[in-house]
C-alpha positions as CSV (number, residue, x, y, z in Angstrom):
1,M,112.8,159.5,63.3
2,E,116.3,160.0,62.0
3,R,117.7,158.2,65.1
4,V,115.5,155.2,64.5
5,K,116.9,154.9,60.9
6,Q,120.4,155.2,62.2
7,L,119.8,152.4,64.8
8,R,118.3,150.1,62.1
9,A,121.2,150.8,59.7
10,T,123.8,150.3,62.4
11,S,122.2,147.1,63.6
12,F,121.9,145.7,60.0
13,E,125.5,146.6,59.2
14,R,126.8,144.8,62.2
15,T,124.6,141.7,61.5
16,A,125.3,141.7,57.8
17,S,129.0,141.9,58.3
18,S,128.9,138.8,60.6
19,P,130.4,135.7,59.2
20,L,127.1,134.1,60.0
21,S,125.2,136.5,57.7
22,H,122.6,135.2,55.2
23,P,119.8,136.9,53.2
24,F,117.6,137.3,56.2
25,A,120.4,138.4,58.6
26,H,118.7,141.7,59.4
27,H,116.0,139.6,61.2
28,H,118.4,138.1,63.6
29,S,120.9,139.5,66.0
30,Y,124.1,137.5,66.5
31,F,125.4,139.8,69.2
32,A,124.3,138.7,72.6
33,S,124.5,141.2,75.4
34,L,125.8,139.9,78.6
35,A,123.5,140.0,81.5
36,S,124.3,142.2,84.4
37,T,126.2,140.5,87.2
38,T,124.1,142.3,89.8
39,P,120.4,142.2,89.5
40,S,118.5,145.5,89.5
41,R,116.0,144.1,92.0
42,P,116.7,141.7,94.8
43,L,115.7,138.2,94.1
44,P,112.7,136.7,95.9
45,G,113.9,135.2,99.2
46,E,117.1,137.1,99.2
47,S,116.2,139.2,102.2
48,V,115.0,136.3,104.3
49,R,117.4,135.6,107.2
50,R,115.2,133.5,109.5
51,L,112.6,131.0,108.4
52,T,110.3,128.9,110.5
53,I,108.3,126.1,108.8
54,T,105.6,124.0,110.5
55,K,104.3,121.1,108.5
56,F,101.5,118.9,109.9
57,T,98.7,118.6,107.3
58,S,100.3,119.5,104.0
59,S,102.8,117.4,101.9
60,P,105.9,116.9,104.0
61,L,109.3,118.1,103.0
62,T,111.9,115.6,102.0
63,L,115.6,116.0,101.2
64,P,115.0,117.6,97.7
65,G,112.5,120.0,99.2
66,F,115.0,121.2,101.8
67,D,117.7,121.5,99.2
68,A,115.3,123.7,97.1
69,L,114.5,125.8,100.2
70,L,118.2,126.5,100.8
71,A,118.6,127.5,97.2
72,L,115.6,129.8,97.3
73,F,116.8,131.6,100.4
74,P,120.6,132.2,99.7
75,N,121.1,134.5,102.7
76,L,119.2,132.3,105.2
77,E,120.9,132.2,108.6
78,V,118.5,130.2,110.7
79,L,116.0,127.5,109.6
80,S,113.5,126.1,112.1
81,F,111.4,123.1,111.1
82,T,108.6,121.4,113.1
83,T,106.7,118.3,112.1
84,N,106.0,114.8,113.3
85,F,106.2,111.2,112.1
86,F,102.4,111.1,111.3
87,T,102.8,113.9,108.7
88,Y,105.1,111.6,106.7
89,D,103.3,108.4,107.5
90,Y,100.1,109.9,106.1
91,Q,101.8,110.8,102.8
92,F,104.1,107.8,102.5
93,Q,101.9,104.9,103.7
94,G,103.9,102.0,105.1
95,L,106.7,104.3,106.2
96,T,108.7,102.8,109.1
97,R,110.3,104.8,111.9
98,D,113.7,103.5,110.7
99,V,113.3,105.0,107.3
100,F,112.0,108.2,108.8
101,D,115.0,108.5,111.1
102,K,117.4,107.9,108.1
103,E,115.7,110.7,106.2
104,I,116.1,113.0,109.2
105,G,119.8,112.2,109.3
106,L,120.2,112.9,105.6
107,V,118.3,116.2,105.8
108,E,120.1,117.5,108.9
109,N,123.6,116.6,107.5
110,M,122.8,118.3,104.2
111,I,121.5,121.5,105.9
112,Q,124.5,121.7,108.3
113,K,126.9,121.2,105.4
114,V,125.3,123.9,103.2
115,M,125.0,126.4,106.1
116,T,128.6,125.7,107.1
117,E,129.7,126.3,103.5
118,R,127.7,129.6,103.5
119,W,128.7,131.0,106.8
120,G,132.0,129.2,107.6
121,S,132.8,127.2,110.6
122,S,132.5,130.3,112.9
123,R,129.2,128.9,114.2
124,T,130.2,125.8,116.1
125,G,128.9,123.1,113.7
126,C,126.1,125.4,112.7
127,G,124.0,124.2,115.6
128,S,122.4,127.6,115.8
129,C,121.6,127.6,112.0
130,W,119.3,124.6,112.1
131,Q,116.6,123.8,114.6
132,G,114.6,120.7,113.7
133,D,111.8,119.3,115.8
134,W,110.8,116.1,114.1
135,D,108.8,114.7,117.1
136,A,106.1,117.3,117.7
137,Q,102.9,116.2,119.2
138,V,100.0,115.1,117.0
139,T,97.8,118.1,116.2
140,E,94.0,118.3,116.3
141,E,93.9,118.6,112.5
142,Q,95.9,115.3,112.3
143,R,93.5,113.6,114.7
144,L,90.5,114.8,112.7
145,R,92.0,113.6,109.4
146,A,92.7,110.2,111.0
147,S,89.2,109.9,112.3
148,I,87.7,110.8,108.9
149,L,89.8,108.2,107.2
150,L,88.8,105.5,109.7
151,H,85.1,105.9,108.9
């Protein structure tokens, strides 16, 4: 009990002697403690080195999504991605192949840039860091979805 009284008194004295003190200073602490530079637990995604994503029936990934993925997995060494035009066409109706190809170029350039910054140019152009298959065959699920939409 005595230790608690000492802690309260010490805390109040430090706060009350602050130039920012006011009648209710004991209710506020003006001394921020710095966060540890090393987390006590690993962050989610920190241990993932290889990631394979296959997207055919859920919302497709665009440039901001890939950017968020790379931020979520800071130690990612290899990213594999498989999809097809129909995944994007379903979500973004009226999408042209030209716009789709431009998005592919933007995504691949961004990924290679980020991976090269992470791991240096020791990997020839980071060709082994990124494996993108944008022209996979249409899946049965996609065919089923298309047939339901037509009826």
